[in-house]
C-alpha positions in Angstrom: 14.3 -6.9 3.7 12.2 -7.6 0.6 8.5 -8.3 0.9 6.2 -9.7 -1.8 2.8 -8.6 -2.8 1.1 -11.2 -0.5 2.8 -9.7 2.5 1.5 -6.3 1.7 -2.0 -7.7 1.0 -2.0 -9.3 4.4 -0.8 -6.2 6.1 -3.5 -4.1 4.3 -6.2 -6.5 5.4 -4.9 -6.3 9.0 -5.0 -2.5 9.0 -8.4 -2.5 7.3 -9.7 -4.6 10.2 -8.1 -2.3 12.7 -9.7 0.7 11.0 -13.2 -0.8 11.4 -12.8 -1.2 15.1 -14.8 1.5 17.0 -12.8 1.6 20.2 -9.9 3.8 19.2 -10.4 7.2 17.5 -7.0 8.3 16.4 -5.8 4.8 15.7 -8.7 4.3 13.2 -7.4 7.1 11.0 -3.8 5.9 11.1 -4.9 2.3 10.4 -6.9 3.5 7.4 -3.9 5.4 6.0 -1.7 2.3 6.5 -4.2 0.1 4.8 -4.2 2.4 1.8 -0.4 2.5 1.7 0.0 -1.3 2.0 -2.6 -1.8 -0.7 -0.7 0.5 -3.0 2.5 -1.3 -2.3 0.8 -4.7 -3.0 -0.4 -3.3 -6.4 3.0 -1.9 -7.2 4.7 -5.2 -6.6 2.4 -7.1 -8.9 2.7 -4.7 -11.8 5.3 -5.8 -14.5 8.2 -3.4 -14.9 7.8 -1.1 -17.9 10.6 0.0 -20.2 9.4 3.6 -20.2 9.3 5.7 -17.0 5.9 6.8 -15.7 7.0 10.5 -16.1 8.6 11.1 -19.5 12.1 12.5 -19.2 12.9 15.6 -21.2 16.3 15.3 -22.9 18.0 18.4 -24.0 
């Protein structure tokens, strides 16, 4: 299943809203972490692919 960046933006917004609710203690922390993860995935999907790897490979 492939998701686009809009999907991950929506999920991040939902989790951010859940994190701001005051009625659940442990769920707030989990929702905050999920919001960060979905935001990172949304940013990753919108970045153009690069020809060089993020970590340079050492060739021997």
